[in-house]
C-alpha positions as CSV (number, residue, x, y, z in Angstrom):
1,M,20.8,26.4,-8.6
2,A,23.3,25.7,-6.1
3,T,25.9,22.6,-6.5
4,D,26.0,20.3,-3.6
5,T,29.6,20.4,-2.0
6,A,31.1,18.4,0.7
7,P,30.9,19.2,4.4
8,G,34.7,20.3,4.0
9,G,34.0,22.4,1.1
10,G,34.9,19.8,-1.6
11,S,32.4,18.7,-4.3
12,P,31.1,15.3,-5.0
13,G,32.4,15.3,-8.3
14,R,30.5,12.8,-10.8
15,A,27.3,13.6,-11.8
16,D,25.7,10.5,-10.7
17,I,27.0,11.1,-7.6
18,A,26.1,14.6,-7.2
19,S,22.8,13.8,-7.6
20,S,23.1,11.1,-5.0
21,W,24.3,13.7,-2.4
22,H,21.3,16.1,-3.5
23,R,19.1,13.2,-2.6
24,A,20.6,12.7,1.1
25,R,20.5,16.4,1.7
26,M,16.8,16.4,0.5
27,A,16.1,13.4,3.0
28,G,17.7,15.5,6.1
29,V,21.1,13.0,6.5
30,D,23.2,14.1,8.6
31,P,27.0,13.5,7.0
32,E,28.5,12.8,10.8
33,R,25.6,10.9,12.1
34,G,23.4,9.5,9.5
35,G,19.8,9.0,8.8
36,G,19.3,6.8,11.9
37,A,16.9,4.5,10.2
38,G,17.1,1.9,13.2
39,I,17.2,-2.0,12.9
40,A,14.7,-4.0,11.3
41,E,13.6,-7.6,11.0
42,V,14.7,-9.3,7.8
43,D,13.9,-12.4,6.1
44,R,17.1,-14.3,6.0
45,A,15.7,-17.5,4.8
46,G,13.6,-16.2,2.0
47,R,14.2,-16.7,-1.6
48,L,16.9,-14.2,-2.2
49,A,19.0,-15.2,0.8
50,V,18.4,-18.8,-0.5
51,A,19.6,-17.9,-4.0
52,A,22.5,-16.1,-3.2
53,E,24.1,-18.1,-0.6
54,P,26.4,-20.3,-2.6
55,V,27.4,-17.7,-4.6
56,L,28.3,-15.4,-1.8
57,R,30.4,-18.3,-0.8
58,A,31.9,-18.7,-3.8
59,L,32.6,-14.8,-4.1
60,A,34.1,-14.9,-0.4
61,E,36.6,-17.7,-1.7
62,E,37.6,-16.1,-5.1
63,L,38.5,-12.7,-2.9
64,A,40.2,-14.5,-0.1
65,D,43.1,-12.8,-0.4
66,E,42.0,-9.4,-0.4
67,P,40.7,-7.3,2.7
68,F,37.0,-7.0,1.7
69,S,33.6,-7.4,2.7
70,V,30.3,-8.3,0.8
71,Q,26.8,-7.2,1.8
72,L,23.6,-8.6,0.5
73,A,20.7,-6.2,1.0
74,D,16.7,-6.8,0.3
75,T,14.9,-4.6,-2.1
76,D,14.4,-2.2,0.9
77,C,18.0,-1.7,1.2
78,R,18.1,-3.6,4.7
79,I,21.2,-5.8,5.1
80,L,20.4,-9.5,5.0
81,D,24.0,-11.0,5.1
82,I,27.3,-10.0,5.6
83,W,30.4,-11.5,4.7
84,C,33.5,-9.9,6.0
85,G,36.9,-11.4,6.0
86,D,38.8,-7.9,7.4
87,R,38.6,-7.2,10.9
88,A,39.1,-2.9,10.1
89,L,36.1,-3.2,7.8
90,G,34.4,-5.0,10.6
91,R,34.8,-2.2,13.0
92,A,34.1,0.5,10.5
93,F,30.9,-1.1,9.8
94,D,30.1,-1.6,13.4
95,D,30.8,2.4,14.3
96,I,28.3,3.3,11.6
97,G,25.7,0.8,12.6
98,L,26.0,-1.3,9.6
99,V,24.8,-4.8,10.6
100,V,21.9,-7.4,9.6
101,G,18.6,-5.4,10.0
102,A,20.2,-2.0,9.0
103,S,19.2,0.1,6.6
104,A,21.7,1.0,3.9
105,D,19.3,3.7,1.9
106,E,20.1,6.8,0.9
107,S,18.0,8.1,3.5
108,A,19.9,6.2,6.0
109,L,23.4,6.1,4.7
110,G,23.7,8.6,2.0
111,T,25.7,7.9,-1.0
112,N,26.8,4.3,-0.9
113,G,27.1,1.3,-2.9
114,I,23.9,-0.7,-1.7
115,G,21.4,2.7,-1.3
116,T,22.8,4.6,-4.4
117,A,22.6,1.2,-6.8
118,A,19.0,0.9,-5.6
119,A,18.0,4.4,-6.3
120,T,19.5,4.3,-9.5
121,G,18.6,0.9,-10.7
122,A,22.2,0.5,-11.9
123,G,25.7,-0.3,-10.8
124,V,27.4,2.1,-9.1
125,A,31.0,2.5,-7.9
126,V,31.6,4.9,-4.7
127,H,35.1,6.0,-3.8
128,G,36.3,7.5,-0.9
129,E,35.3,10.9,-0.6
130,E,32.3,10.7,-2.8
131,H,30.7,8.9,0.5
132,F,28.1,11.4,1.8
133,L,29.0,10.4,5.5
134,T,32.1,11.1,7.0
135,G,32.6,7.7,8.6
136,L,32.7,6.1,5.1
137,R,35.1,8.1,3.5
138,R,37.8,5.6,4.1
139,L,36.2,2.7,2.1
140,S,35.2,2.1,-1.4
141,C,32.7,0.2,-2.7
142,F,30.7,-1.2,-6.0
143,G,27.1,-1.8,-5.7
144,H,24.8,-3.6,-8.0
145,P,21.2,-4.2,-8.2
146,I,19.7,-8.0,-8.5
147,R,16.9,-8.0,-10.6
148,H,14.2,-10.7,-11.6
149,P,15.1,-11.8,-15.1
150,L,11.8,-12.3,-16.2
151,R,9.6,-9.8,-14.0
152,R,12.4,-7.1,-14.4
153,R,11.8,-6.0,-10.7
154,T,14.7,-5.2,-8.2
155,E,14.9,-8.5,-5.8
156,G,17.8,-6.9,-3.7
157,V,21.5,-5.0,-4.4
158,L,25.0,-6.9,-3.8
159,D,28.1,-4.7,-2.6
160,I,31.7,-5.1,-2.5
161,T,33.6,-2.9,0.3
162,V,37.1,-2.6,0.7
163,Q,39.6,0.0,2.7
164,G,41.0,2.7,0.9
165,G,40.0,5.8,-1.6
166,R,39.7,3.5,-5.0
167,A,39.2,-0.3,-5.1
168,N,40.3,-2.4,-7.9
169,P,38.3,-1.7,-11.2
170,L,37.8,-5.3,-11.7
171,F,35.5,-5.4,-8.8
172,G,33.0,-4.2,-10.8
173,P,32.8,-6.7,-13.3
174,L,33.1,-9.3,-10.7
175,L,30.2,-8.1,-8.7
176,S,28.0,-7.9,-11.9
177,R,28.9,-11.5,-12.7
178,A,27.8,-12.8,-9.0
179,A,24.4,-10.6,-9.6
180,R,23.7,-12.3,-12.5
181,D,24.1,-15.8,-10.9
182,I,21.9,-14.9,-8.0
183,E,19.5,-14.0,-10.4
184,A,19.7,-17.3,-12.4
185,R,19.3,-19.5,-9.1
186,I,16.2,-17.3,-8.5
187,V,14.7,-18.3,-11.8
188,E,15.7,-21.8,-11.1
189,A,13.8,-21.9,-7.8
190,A,10.8,-20.2,-9.4
191,R,10.8,-23.0,-11.9
192,D,10.8,-25.7,-8.8
193,D,7.9,-23.3,-7.6
194,D,6.2,-23.7,-10.8
195,R,6.5,-27.6,-10.8
196,R,5.1,-27.3,-7.5
197,L,2.4,-25.3,-8.2
198,F,1.2,-27.7,-11.0
199,L,1.4,-30.6,-9.1
200,A,-1.1,-29.0,-6.6
201,F,-3.5,-28.1,-9.1
202,Q,-3.5,-31.7,-10.6
203,E,-4.0,-32.9,-7.1
204,A,-6.6,-30.5,-6.4
205,T,-8.6,-31.0,-9.6
206,R,-8.4,-35.0,-9.2
207,R,-10.1,-35.1,-5.7
208,R,-12.8,-32.9,-6.9
209,T,-14.9,-31.0,-9.7
210,D,-15.5,-27.9,-7.9
211,P,-13.7,-24.6,-9.6
212,I,-10.1,-24.6,-8.8
213,A,-7.6,-22.0,-9.6
214,V,-4.1,-22.0,-8.8
215,L,-1.9,-18.7,-9.1
216,G,1.9,-17.9,-8.8
217,P,3.8,-14.8,-9.9
218,E,4.2,-16.1,-13.6
219,V,1.5,-19.2,-13.2
220,V,-2.3,-19.3,-13.5
221,L,-3.9,-22.5,-13.7
222,T,-7.5,-23.1,-14.1
223,N,-10.1,-25.7,-15.0
224,R,-13.2,-25.3,-17.3
225,S,-15.6,-24.8,-14.5
226,A,-13.2,-22.0,-12.7
227,V,-13.4,-20.1,-16.1
228,T,-17.1,-20.1,-16.5
229,V,-17.7,-18.9,-12.7
230,L,-14.7,-16.3,-12.7
231,G,-16.0,-14.8,-16.1
232,P,-13.4,-12.3,-18.1
233,G,-13.0,-10.3,-15.0
234,G,-12.7,-12.4,-12.0
235,M,-9.1,-13.4,-12.7
236,D,-8.1,-9.7,-12.0
237,V,-9.9,-10.0,-8.6
238,L,-8.1,-13.4,-7.7
239,A,-4.7,-12.0,-8.7
240,A,-5.2,-9.2,-6.0
241,L,-6.2,-11.6,-3.6
242,R,-3.2,-13.7,-4.2
243,T,-1.0,-11.1,-2.3
244,E,-3.0,-10.9,0.4
245,V,-3.2,-14.6,1.3
246,V,0.6,-14.7,0.5
247,E,0.9,-12.0,3.2
248,N,-1.9,-12.7,5.7
249,G,-2.4,-16.2,5.2
250,P,-5.6,-18.6,4.4
251,L,-9.0,-16.5,4.0
252,T,-12.7,-17.4,3.1
253,R,-14.6,-14.6,1.3
254,V,-17.7,-13.8,-0.6
255,L,-16.8,-11.8,-3.7
256,Q,-18.7,-9.9,-6.3
257,I,-17.0,-10.5,-9.5
258,P,-17.5,-8.3,-12.8
259,D,-19.4,-10.2,-15.4
260,G,-20.2,-12.6,-12.8
261,P,-22.3,-13.8,-10.0
262,G,-21.5,-13.6,-6.5
263,I,-18.4,-16.4,-5.8
264,R,-17.2,-18.1,-2.4
265,V,-13.4,-18.2,-2.2
266,C,-11.4,-20.1,-0.2
267,A,-7.8,-19.7,-0.6
268,E,-4.6,-21.2,0.9
269,T,-0.8,-21.2,0.0
270,V,0.8,-24.0,-1.7
271,A,3.2,-25.9,0.5
272,D,6.8,-25.2,-0.4
273,T,6.4,-22.6,-3.1
274,A,7.0,-18.7,-2.3
275,E,4.2,-17.1,-3.4
276,G,1.7,-19.7,-5.1
277,V,-2.0,-19.8,-3.9
278,L,-4.7,-22.4,-4.4
279,F,-8.3,-21.2,-4.8
280,Q,-11.6,-23.3,-4.3
281,L,-14.5,-21.5,-5.8
282,A,-18.0,-21.9,-6.0
283,P,-20.7,-19.5,-7.3
284,V,-23.7,-18.2,-4.9
285,R,-26.8,-16.4,-5.8
286,P,-26.2,-13.5,-7.7
287,A,-26.1,-10.2,-5.9
288,S,-28.0,-7.0,-7.0
289,R,-26.0,-3.9,-7.4
290,G,-27.0,-1.4,-4.9
291,P,-25.4,1.7,-4.2
292,L,-21.5,2.0,-3.5
293,V,-21.4,1.7,0.3
294,R,-20.2,-1.2,2.3
295,R,-23.2,-3.7,3.1
296,P,-22.9,-5.4,6.6
297,R,-26.4,-4.5,7.4
298,P,-26.1,-4.4,11.1
299,A,-29.0,-5.2,13.2
300,V,-30.4,-1.7,14.5
301,T,-31.8,-2.3,18.0
302,G,-32.7,1.2,18.6
303,W,-32.4,4.5,17.8
304,P,-30.5,7.0,17.7
305,V,-28.0,5.5,15.2
306,L,-24.4,7.2,14.5
307,V,-22.9,6.7,11.3
308,A,-19.0,7.9,11.6
309,G,-16.5,8.1,8.6
310,E,-14.7,10.1,6.4
311,P,-16.1,12.3,3.9
312,G,-17.3,10.5,0.6
313,T,-17.3,6.9,2.2
314,G,-21.4,7.0,1.9
315,R,-22.4,8.2,5.4
316,S,-25.6,9.7,4.0
317,T,-26.3,6.7,1.6
318,E,-25.9,4.6,4.9
319,A,-28.1,6.7,7.0
320,R,-31.1,6.4,4.6
321,R,-30.3,2.5,4.2
322,L,-30.7,2.4,8.3
323,L,-33.8,4.3,8.4
324,G,-35.6,2.2,5.2
325,V,-36.5,5.2,3.5
326,E,-35.6,7.1,0.2
327,D,-36.1,10.6,1.3
328,P,-35.9,11.3,5.1
329,V,-35.9,14.9,6.4
330,V,-32.3,15.9,6.4
331,L,-31.2,18.6,8.6
332,P,-27.4,19.6,8.0
333,A,-25.8,21.0,11.1
334,S,-23.7,23.2,8.6
335,E,-27.1,25.4,8.5
336,A,-26.6,26.1,12.4
337,L,-23.2,28.0,11.3
338,T,-24.7,30.3,8.6
339,A,-28.0,31.3,10.3
340,P,-29.1,31.7,14.0
341,A,-28.6,29.1,15.9
342,R,-31.9,28.9,17.9
343,D,-33.4,28.8,14.4
344,W,-31.6,25.7,13.5
345,A,-32.7,24.1,17.2
346,A,-35.8,25.2,17.0
347,R,-36.4,23.4,13.7
348,L,-34.9,20.0,15.0
349,A,-37.3,20.5,17.9
350,A,-40.6,21.0,15.7
351,L,-39.6,17.9,13.8
352,V,-39.4,15.5,16.7
353,E,-42.5,17.2,18.4
354,A,-44.8,16.6,15.2
355,G,-43.4,13.0,15.1
356,A,-41.4,13.1,11.8
357,P,-40.6,9.5,11.2
358,A,-37.2,9.6,10.1
359,V,-34.5,12.7,10.7
360,V,-31.0,12.9,9.4
361,V,-28.8,15.3,11.2
362,D,-25.8,15.6,8.8
363,E,-22.2,16.7,9.8
364,V,-23.4,16.9,13.4
365,H,-19.8,17.6,14.7
366,V,-19.7,21.0,13.3
367,L,-22.6,22.3,15.4
368,P,-21.8,25.3,17.6
369,D,-21.0,24.2,21.3
370,E,-24.4,25.6,22.5
371,L,-26.4,23.3,20.4
372,W,-24.9,20.1,22.4
373,A,-27.4,21.0,25.0
374,V,-30.5,20.8,22.5
375,L,-29.3,17.6,21.0
376,R,-28.8,15.6,24.2
377,P,-32.4,15.1,25.2
378,L,-33.1,13.3,22.1
379,L,-30.3,10.8,22.4
380,H,-31.9,9.1,25.1
381,G,-34.1,6.8,22.7
382,D,-37.4,7.6,24.1
383,V,-38.8,9.9,21.3
384,R,-40.6,8.5,18.3
385,T,-38.4,9.8,15.5
386,R,-35.8,7.5,14.0
387,L,-33.1,10.0,14.1
388,V,-29.6,9.2,12.6
389,L,-26.5,11.4,13.1
390,T,-23.7,11.3,10.4
391,S,-20.2,12.8,11.7
392,C,-16.8,12.8,11.0
393,P,-14.3,9.5,12.2
394,V,-15.1,9.1,16.0
395,A,-11.6,9.6,16.8
396,E,-11.7,13.2,15.3
397,L,-14.6,14.0,17.4
398,P,-14.3,16.8,19.7
399,P,-14.1,15.3,23.3
400,A,-17.6,16.8,24.4
401,A,-19.2,15.7,21.1
402,S,-17.8,12.1,21.6
403,R,-18.7,11.9,25.1
404,L,-22.4,12.8,23.9
405,L,-22.6,10.9,20.7
406,A,-21.7,7.8,23.0
407,R,-25.1,7.8,24.1
408,C,-26.1,6.6,20.5
409,R,-27.7,3.0,20.6
410,H,-26.0,1.8,17.8
411,R,-22.7,2.9,15.5
412,V,-22.0,2.2,12.0
413,E,-18.5,3.3,10.4
414,P,-18.3,2.9,6.9
415,A,-14.7,1.9,6.0
416,P,-12.4,4.3,3.8
417,L,-12.1,3.2,0.0
418,R,-8.1,3.0,0.7
419,E,-8.8,0.2,3.1
420,R,-11.1,-1.7,0.5
421,G,-8.3,-2.3,-2.3
422,A,-10.2,-5.6,-3.0
423,E,-13.2,-4.3,-3.7
424,I,-12.2,-1.9,-6.4
425,P,-13.2,-3.9,-9.6
426,E,-16.7,-4.4,-8.5
427,L,-17.1,-0.9,-7.2
428,V,-15.8,0.1,-10.7
429,A,-18.1,-2.0,-12.4
430,R,-21.3,-1.0,-10.3
431,A,-20.2,2.8,-10.6
432,A,-20.2,2.4,-14.6
433,E,-23.5,0.5,-14.3
434,Q,-25.2,3.4,-12.4
435,L,-23.5,6.2,-14.4
436,R,-24.4,4.9,-17.5
437,P,-26.5,1.5,-17.8
438,G,-25.1,-1.0,-19.9
439,R,-21.5,0.5,-19.9
440,E,-19.2,-2.5,-18.9
441,L,-15.8,-1.7,-17.4
442,I,-13.7,-4.1,-16.7
443,L,-9.9,-3.5,-14.9
444,T,-6.7,-5.5,-16.3
445,P,-4.4,-6.2,-13.1
446,S,-2.3,-3.3,-13.4
447,A,-5.2,-1.0,-13.3
448,A,-6.5,-2.7,-10.6
449,A,-3.2,-2.5,-8.6
450,A,-2.7,1.1,-9.3
451,L,-6.4,2.0,-8.3
452,S,-5.9,-0.2,-5.1
453,S,-2.4,1.5,-4.0
454,Y,-3.9,5.1,-4.4
455,A,-5.1,6.9,-1.0
456,W,-8.5,8.2,-2.3
457,P,-8.9,11.2,0.0
458,G,-12.2,11.9,-1.6
459,N,-13.4,8.1,-1.0
460,L,-16.4,6.9,-3.0
461,T,-17.2,10.1,-4.3
462,E,-13.6,10.3,-6.0
463,L,-14.2,7.1,-7.1
464,V,-17.3,8.2,-9.1
465,G,-15.9,10.7,-10.9
466,V,-12.9,8.9,-12.2
467,V,-15.5,6.4,-13.2
468,S,-17.3,8.9,-14.8
469,E,-14.3,9.9,-17.0
470,L,-13.4,6.2,-18.0
471,A,-17.0,5.5,-18.8
472,N,-16.5,8.3,-21.4
473,L,-13.7,7.1,-23.2
474,P,-14.6,5.7,-26.7
475,G,-14.9,2.2,-27.5
476,T,-13.1,0.7,-24.4
477,R,-14.4,-1.8,-22.3
478,R,-11.2,-3.1,-20.7
479,I,-9.5,-0.6,-18.5
480,D,-5.5,-0.8,-18.5
481,V,-3.1,1.6,-16.3
482,T,-2.6,3.8,-19.3
483,D,-6.3,5.0,-19.3
484,L,-6.2,6.0,-15.6
485,P,-5.8,9.5,-14.9
486,A,-2.4,10.4,-14.3
487,H,-2.8,11.5,-10.6
488,L,-3.9,8.0,-9.7
489,V,-0.8,6.2,-11.1
490,G,1.8,5.1,-8.6
491,G,4.6,4.1,-11.0
492,P,5.5,0.4,-11.8
493,R,6.3,0.1,-8.1
494,A,3.5,0.4,-7.1
495,A,1.7,-2.1,-8.9
496,R,4.3,-4.7,-7.3
497,L,3.4,-4.1,-3.8
498,G,1.6,-6.6,-1.1
499,G,-1.1,-6.2,0.8
500,R,0.5,-4.7,3.8
501,E,2.8,-2.3,1.6
502,R,-0.5,-1.1,-0.2
503,A,-2.1,-0.3,3.0
504,E,1.1,1.7,4.1
505,R,1.1,3.4,0.9
506,A,-2.6,4.3,1.2
507,A,-2.0,5.5,4.7
508,I,1.2,7.7,4.0
509,G,-0.9,9.3,0.9
510,H,-3.9,9.7,2.6
511,A,-1.6,11.8,5.3
512,L,0.2,14.0,2.5
513,A,-3.3,14.8,0.9
514,A,-4.8,15.8,4.6
515,A,-1.2,17.9,5.0
516,G,-1.3,19.4,1.6
517,G,1.8,17.5,0.7
518,N,3.6,19.2,3.7
519,K,5.9,15.9,4.3
520,R,6.9,17.4,7.7
521,E,2.9,17.6,8.9
522,A,2.3,14.2,7.5
523,A,5.2,12.8,9.4
524,L,3.9,14.2,12.6
525,A,0.4,13.1,12.1
526,L,1.7,9.3,11.3
527,G,4.2,9.3,14.0
528,I,7.5,8.8,12.2
529,S,10.6,10.6,11.5
530,R,10.6,12.8,8.3
531,T,13.8,10.7,7.1
532,T,11.6,7.6,7.5
533,L,8.8,9.1,5.6
534,Y,11.1,10.1,2.9
535,R,12.3,6.6,2.8
536,R,9.2,4.9,2.6
537,I,7.7,7.4,0.2
538,R,10.4,6.3,-2.3
539,A,10.4,2.7,-1.4
540,L,6.3,2.6,-2.1
541,G,6.6,4.5,-5.1
542,L,4.9,7.6,-3.9
543,D,7.4,9.9,-5.4
544,H,6.0,9.1,-8.7
545,A,2.4,9.9,-7.7
């Protein structure tokens, strides 16, 4: 195995520094120019920045006689704040683009106090030549992660940087103490949030007798009627919705809850809290559990109909539903590839001429070019046969097929499973009921989060296979993350992702699956650089998937 060496031929030295250099090389970081991650918008008024501000001010006063700089970075290693009392340091930072909003992740700056502390989850000292970037080798720094004391997740990173090849070793304990002070202030702010959540719950239940629930990161408050309506599996669904409301704002939705009827949910954030959400609940008529497809039930005003989507999203099931028959005539387009095309065309023509009431042409996008002329007359809607065509997603259709299929009178596009994270608990419950009537599966919040974070390249077909495994587990009805197949579990970071991050994680996972794991091809498909892809893979926990 080759040893990482410095560009000038030297060795990075310590094992932890050598490991960091290896990660930087694997991410494609240029020692002279860095990874070029660019500037992003950061939350300078968020909980971390507010908690850190007085601590950083006190730290700056304590180090007033030192040529130093203190940097605060968020959980993605983006710089939130810089306190710099030395002009030479300020110029060095400007030279490498280290400003508020810049990334100090190892995929951008290589080995450094912020990125390496975040990657290792521990305090780290990086002296002079141990930096991967040439422009940082005149500096020494200490980095220390800031963790939430209760949740144990990394909230950000604190760093002290000074000029010279080796900093004062007392900076390490000093930085550790400052990080603990920030952590304590984060907990105190969380307690203030908890008090506000309790007051919001009291006010909501005083004004109405409807089922009410208030959820925060560490607080769950419900009245008795909410417990009755939700049932044992409902709280898992509300926990998943809480993140969605925090990120995207108020919502109103009808949900199918495991072990309970449908519930109309109205949710909004609690004022002056970071992540608190108030839920107003109302039971609706129980919905029957049908096939595992999204059921928008659009009004079909004419034929033919195109059902376009990824494999496994329930295209064939949706085609039968639209036709209103359980067993329509199904003509797979793939048969035109394995037998004479004219035979396939003759069979379709015979079905239409005989007045077959319902026909599905499956996977129409694979038809040979010469058969599009046969299909064209059937798309004018003046034949007696109700015709449904299934295909790949519209965006992936060949140009000729796209122009022709645009003639369809109606289009249905089942969503891929990676975009249906909030539905996962209900889909699992319904699949278990269909596979083994009477078998009950309820997901814990961590299991629901893991399944919602997975890319599901096989969509509903893959989900049914997973549920089949889970339904055969002996003696359990409550499924935890430890019960899931290993390839579905993205590590502890994935379970903490918000709705937007889960969508990003799913998109990257899908691109990697489609590219057979080739990160270069996946980056091209996503329209991002390979460096950015590596950084997001680590940030979203896909490196453990």
